[in-house]
C-alpha positions as CSV (number, residue, x, y, z in Angstrom):
1,M,-66.5,226.3,222.7
2,F,-68.5,225.6,219.6
3,N,-65.5,226.2,217.4
4,T,-63.4,223.8,219.4
5,L,-66.0,221.1,219.1
6,L,-66.2,221.7,215.4
7,K,-62.5,221.4,215.0
8,I,-62.4,218.2,217.0
9,S,-65.3,216.7,214.9
10,L,-63.5,217.7,211.7
11,L,-60.3,216.1,212.9
12,L,-62.1,212.9,213.8
13,W,-63.8,212.8,210.4
14,I,-60.4,213.2,208.6
15,L,-58.9,210.5,210.7
16,S,-61.7,208.2,209.9
17,L,-61.2,208.8,206.2
18,L,-57.5,208.1,206.6
19,S,-58.1,204.9,208.5
20,V,-60.4,203.7,205.6
21,S,-58.2,204.9,202.8
22,Y,-55.0,203.4,204.2
23,A,-56.4,200.1,205.5
24,N,-53.9,197.3,205.2
25,P,-54.9,194.8,202.5
26,T,-53.9,191.9,204.7
27,D,-56.1,193.1,207.7
28,P,-58.8,190.5,208.5
29,V,-62.4,191.5,208.0
30,V,-64.2,188.3,208.9
31,K,-63.3,184.7,209.8
32,I,-65.4,181.8,208.7
33,N,-64.3,178.6,210.4
34,D,-60.6,178.4,209.5
35,T,-60.8,180.8,206.6
36,T,-60.1,184.6,206.9
37,I,-61.5,187.1,204.5
38,T,-59.0,190.0,204.3
39,Q,-59.5,193.6,203.5
40,Q,-58.1,193.0,200.0
41,A,-60.6,190.2,199.3
42,Y,-63.4,192.4,200.6
43,D,-62.3,195.3,198.3
44,D,-61.9,193.0,195.3
45,Y,-65.4,191.5,195.9
46,A,-67.0,194.9,196.3
47,K,-65.4,196.1,193.1
48,A,-66.4,193.0,191.1
49,R,-69.9,193.2,192.5
50,M,-70.3,196.8,191.3
51,E,-69.0,196.0,187.8
52,Q,-71.3,193.0,187.5
53,T,-74.4,194.9,188.6
54,R,-73.3,197.9,186.6
55,T,-74.0,200.4,189.4
56,N,-72.0,203.0,191.1
57,V,-73.9,202.5,194.4
58,M,-71.9,200.5,196.9
59,P,-73.9,198.3,199.2
60,D,-73.4,198.8,203.0
61,T,-70.6,197.0,204.6
62,Q,-72.8,194.5,206.5
63,T,-74.5,193.5,203.3
64,L,-71.1,192.8,201.6
65,I,-69.8,190.9,204.6
66,D,-73.0,188.8,204.7
67,E,-72.6,187.9,201.1
68,L,-68.9,187.0,201.5
69,V,-69.9,184.8,204.5
70,D,-72.6,183.0,202.5
71,R,-70.2,182.5,199.5
72,E,-67.5,181.1,201.8
73,L,-69.8,178.8,203.6
74,L,-71.0,177.3,200.3
75,R,-67.4,176.9,199.1
76,Q,-66.5,175.1,202.3
77,A,-69.5,172.8,202.0
78,A,-68.6,172.0,198.4
79,L,-65.1,171.1,199.5
80,Q,-66.3,168.9,202.3
81,Q,-68.4,167.0,199.8
82,K,-65.3,166.8,197.5
83,L,-67.3,168.2,194.6
84,E,-64.1,169.7,193.2
85,Q,-63.1,166.1,192.4
86,S,-66.2,165.3,190.4
87,P,-66.0,164.8,186.6
88,E,-68.7,167.5,186.1
89,F,-66.6,170.1,188.0
90,Q,-63.4,169.2,186.1
91,E,-65.3,169.6,182.8
92,K,-66.7,172.9,183.7
93,I,-63.3,174.2,184.9
94,K,-61.8,173.0,181.5
95,Q,-64.6,174.9,179.7
96,M,-64.0,178.1,181.7
97,Q,-60.2,177.8,181.1
98,D,-60.8,177.4,177.3
99,N,-63.2,180.3,177.2
100,L,-60.7,182.5,179.1
101,L,-57.9,181.5,176.8
102,M,-59.9,182.2,173.7
103,A,-60.9,185.6,175.1
104,M,-57.3,186.4,176.0
105,V,-55.8,185.4,172.7
106,M,-58.3,187.5,170.8
107,Q,-57.7,190.5,173.1
108,N,-53.9,190.0,172.6
109,Y,-54.3,190.1,168.9
110,L,-56.4,193.2,169.0
111,D,-53.9,194.9,171.4
112,K,-51.1,194.2,168.9
113,H,-53.2,195.5,166.0
114,P,-54.8,198.7,167.4
115,L,-57.2,200.8,165.5
116,D,-56.4,204.5,165.8
117,D,-58.8,207.3,165.1
118,A,-57.4,207.8,161.6
119,K,-58.4,204.3,160.6
120,L,-61.8,204.7,162.1
121,K,-62.3,208.0,160.4
122,Q,-61.3,206.4,157.1
123,E,-63.9,203.7,157.5
124,Y,-66.5,206.3,158.5
125,D,-65.8,208.4,155.3
126,A,-66.0,205.2,153.2
127,Q,-69.4,204.3,154.7
128,V,-70.7,207.8,154.4
129,A,-69.9,207.9,150.7
130,K,-72.1,204.9,150.2
131,I,-75.1,206.2,152.2
132,K,-77.9,208.1,150.6
133,M,-79.6,209.7,153.6
134,P,-83.4,209.8,153.3
135,S,-85.4,213.0,153.2
136,E,-87.4,214.3,156.1
137,Y,-90.8,216.0,155.4
138,K,-92.5,218.5,157.6
139,A,-96.0,217.3,156.8
140,R,-99.6,218.2,157.4
141,H,-102.6,216.0,156.6
142,I,-106.3,215.8,156.8
143,L,-107.8,212.4,157.5
144,V,-111.5,211.6,156.5
145,E,-113.5,208.4,156.2
146,K,-114.7,208.7,152.6
147,E,-113.0,209.4,149.3
148,E,-115.8,211.8,148.3
149,T,-115.2,213.9,151.4
150,A,-111.5,214.0,150.6
151,K,-112.2,215.2,147.1
152,A,-114.5,217.9,148.3
153,I,-111.7,219.1,150.7
154,I,-109.2,219.2,147.8
155,A,-111.7,221.4,145.9
156,E,-111.8,223.8,148.8
157,L,-108.0,223.9,148.9
158,Q,-108.0,224.7,145.2
159,A,-110.5,227.5,145.9
160,G,-108.0,229.2,148.2
161,K,-108.6,227.7,151.7
162,T,-105.6,226.5,153.7
163,L,-105.0,222.9,154.8
164,A,-104.3,224.1,158.3
165,E,-107.8,225.6,158.8
166,L,-109.6,222.7,157.1
167,A,-107.7,220.2,159.2
168,K,-109.0,221.8,162.4
169,Q,-112.5,221.7,161.0
170,K,-112.7,218.3,159.2
171,S,-109.9,215.9,160.1
172,I,-110.9,212.8,162.1
173,D,-107.3,212.5,163.4
174,P,-107.7,214.4,166.7
175,D,-104.0,214.6,167.6
176,S,-103.0,216.4,164.4
177,A,-106.3,218.2,163.9
178,N,-105.6,220.1,167.1
179,K,-102.3,221.2,165.6
180,E,-103.8,222.3,162.2
181,G,-102.9,218.9,160.7
182,D,-99.2,219.2,161.7
183,L,-97.4,215.8,161.9
184,G,-94.0,217.3,162.5
185,W,-90.9,215.9,160.7
186,V,-91.4,212.4,159.3
187,T,-89.7,210.2,156.7
188,S,-91.4,208.0,154.1
189,K,-90.4,205.0,156.2
190,T,-92.0,206.1,159.4
191,V,-95.5,206.4,157.9
192,E,-97.9,204.1,156.1
193,P,-96.4,203.0,152.7
194,E,-99.0,204.7,150.6
195,F,-98.6,207.9,152.7
196,G,-94.8,207.7,152.3
197,K,-95.0,207.2,148.5
198,A,-97.2,210.3,148.3
199,L,-94.7,212.3,150.4
200,E,-91.9,211.4,148.0
201,Q,-93.9,212.9,145.1
202,L,-94.4,216.3,146.7
203,K,-92.2,219.4,146.7
204,K,-92.1,222.0,149.4
205,G,-95.5,223.8,149.6
206,Q,-97.4,221.2,147.5
207,Y,-100.4,219.0,148.6
208,T,-101.8,215.9,147.1
209,T,-104.5,216.6,144.4
210,T,-105.8,213.1,144.6
211,P,-106.9,211.5,148.0
212,V,-104.4,208.9,149.4
213,K,-105.9,205.8,150.9
214,T,-104.3,204.0,153.9
215,K,-105.8,201.6,156.4
216,F,-106.8,204.6,158.5
217,G,-108.9,206.2,155.8
218,W,-108.4,208.9,153.1
219,H,-105.7,211.6,153.4
220,I,-104.9,214.9,151.9
221,I,-101.2,215.5,152.5
222,Q,-99.2,218.7,152.3
223,V,-95.4,219.2,152.6
224,D,-94.5,222.4,154.4
225,D,-90.7,221.8,154.3
226,L,-88.2,219.1,153.5
227,R,-84.6,218.3,154.4
228,E,-82.1,215.5,154.3
229,V,-81.7,213.5,157.5
230,P,-78.3,214.6,158.9
231,L,-75.5,212.0,159.1
232,P,-74.5,210.9,162.6
233,P,-71.3,212.7,163.7
234,F,-68.1,210.6,163.6
235,E,-67.7,210.7,167.4
236,N,-71.2,209.3,167.9
237,V,-70.5,206.2,165.9
238,K,-66.8,205.7,166.4
239,E,-67.2,202.9,168.9
240,K,-69.6,201.0,166.6
241,I,-67.2,201.4,163.7
242,K,-64.4,200.1,166.0
243,T,-66.4,197.1,167.0
244,S,-67.2,196.3,163.4
245,L,-63.6,196.6,162.3
246,Q,-62.4,194.5,165.2
247,G,-64.8,191.8,164.1
248,Q,-63.2,191.9,160.6
249,Q,-59.8,191.7,162.3
250,M,-60.8,188.6,164.2
251,Q,-62.2,187.0,161.1
252,K,-58.9,187.7,159.3
253,Y,-57.0,186.2,162.3
254,M,-59.1,183.1,162.2
255,D,-58.5,182.7,158.5
256,E,-54.8,182.9,159.1
257,L,-55.0,180.3,161.9
258,K,-56.9,177.9,159.6
259,K,-54.4,178.3,156.8
260,Q,-51.6,177.3,159.1
261,A,-53.5,174.4,160.7
262,K,-54.2,170.8,159.7
263,I,-57.9,170.3,160.2
264,E,-59.6,166.9,160.0
265,V,-63.4,166.8,160.3
266,I,-64.8,163.3,160.9
267,N,-68.5,162.5,161.4
268,P,-68.9,159.0,162.7
269,V,-71.3,156.7,160.7
270,K,-74.5,156.0,162.6
271,A,-76.4,152.8,162.1
272,E,-79.7,154.7,161.5
273,N,-78.1,156.8,158.7
274,T,-79.4,156.3,155.2
275,D,-77.1,155.1,152.4
276,K,-76.9,158.7,151.2
277,D,-75.9,159.9,154.7
278,K,-73.3,157.1,154.9
279,A,-71.8,158.2,151.6
280,T,-71.2,161.7,153.0
281,T,-70.6,161.0,156.7
282,T,-66.8,161.1,156.5
283,E,-65.1,164.2,155.2
284,K,-61.5,165.2,155.5
285,T,-60.2,168.7,155.0
286,T,-56.5,169.5,155.2
287,A,-55.5,173.1,154.9
288,P,-52.3,173.8,152.8
289,E,-49.2,173.8,154.9
């Protein structure tokens, strides 16, 4: 008996999935006055809504229907008031059409001049050749309030004590003191300028023999290790390179369009302009044919 009920439930579930999956696009979903919202319109709105909100979570059916009803009621009210005939509406439609046309012609140009991985890798290699990656330093430090204290600590280091043990005892930076002065991996650009300059002067295993002053106090700095910051892998930056090169492509395309066009720039003279302004108000530029 249980197995029979299970089979029936499973069959009904499969049939429900099939009914959803194969819904006719022209099937009515809801009717508002004389306008019918079809399954296709419902599906298109649901998809557009997810893309706009950048989410993969589909709202429940009733929420989507309520939103479609609200939108349609507002559309019908606007038509009843003949707002589509107003100059403001016509101007906005023209602006939307122009923006869409500009977007389409740019996309059309890019589609006809695709950038393959070979071109992107060539640009990546060219950029990498120009880059000098900064060094990273595995640093420790001791921070104290007075220069005299820092000098005394340096004397202890020179006598054989380690910076790690002295940091735990004497540093006023509690975070690093608890880790024997360890700051982890840093670059000269991620610390105070004076601190960074001192790092750049040190080799692996060395410490500053002169206290370094920053706004926090006086530091004794030690470099335990150093390495170059690794370059980002090609795959990680490929899309950024593509966007940059496409920008260059569009600039080239615009330059070509300007060369082929006759362009006349006219600034009308205004009564309040000064004599100097009037002398430069009208300018004509004609590109070579």
